[in-house]
Structures are given as C-alpha cells and as structure tokens.
N, C-alpha and C positions, 0 to 999 in steps of 0.2 A: 569547609562549610557544607553541610549535608543539603541534598536536593529537596526542595519544598514542593511536593507533589500536589498539595491543596492549592497553592498559588498557580501552579501550572495548569491545573483543571480550571480554575476560575478564569485565568487569562487566555487559555487556548482550547484545551480539549473540551471544555464546557460550552463553547460557542455553537450556536445552532448550525452554522455552516460546517463546522468540523464534525459535528455529530452526524450530519447527513453524509459527509464524505466517508466517515468510518463505517456507517451503516451500509453504504454502497459497496465498500471493500469486502465486508463480511458477506454480503449477498453474492458477490462475485465467487468467493470461495465456496459458498454453499451450492452454487450452480455447478461448479466443477465437481464438487463431492457427490452430487446426484448422479452425474454421468460417469463416475468412477475414475476420473483422471487423477484426483488427489484423495488422500485419506487422512484422517486425524492422526497426528503424531508422526507423519512422514518426513518432516524436516523441510518441506518445500513451501514456497510462497506463490500465490497467484499474482502475476505481474500484469499491469495494464500497459500495453505497448505504447500508447499515446500519453502515458502518464496522467490521464484523466480518470480518477476513480469513479466518476459518474457515468462513464461510458462502459457498460457492461455487456456489449455485444460480444458474442463468442469469438469473432475474428480478432477482437482487441485484447483478448485474455490469453495468457500463456503460463506455464508452470516453470519456475526457476528455483535455483537453490536460494536458501535465505541469504547466504553470504553475497551472492551475485546481486540479488534484488535490492539489498540494503546498503550496498556500497557502490556508489557512482560518483563521478567527478561533480563538484558542486561550485557554483559561482560565489562571488564574495557575499551575495545576499542569501546564500544557502539554497539556491535553486539548482535544479539539475542542469549540468552543461549538456548541450546538444552537440555531441561528438559524432554521431552517426554510427558508432560502434555497437550500440545496443540493439 
C-alpha cells in the first residue's frame, strides 16, 4: 500500500503546532548558516541538544551528521529514549 501524503499532512504536518515546530527548526538552520557553521548541501543537520525545536538558543544547537541526528533509540510510543549517550 503506497504512502498517503495528503492524509499525513491533514493529520499531522498541517497542524498549527507542527507548523510552528518545523518553522523553528528551519530558523535554527538559518541562524547557523548566517554564522557560517553549516552550508546548503553539506549533508549536516542542526540538532537541538534538549530535543526541543522551540529552543533556538545558540548553546542548544549543534551540527551533526544526518545519520546520527535521525537515528536514535525510541520508546514504544516513538519518543526518543533518554540514554545519556547523545
């Protein structure tokens, strides 16, 4: 069964709370692009240390590889496990 992107947008990505979180993540990347830490197409992600995308303080942001930032242990409810290794 193919993925239904329209339904995903209606049920999740289109919610005002998720739009605000995505906007904040984009803002964090733009902040680090202005300082020259990351560049377009460099294959890096801007990671929020406390996993809160609304907290864009410079101390909370770091640059990681895409594979490291997008693969972390998850709980049964698909939340990030707090292992202390990150």
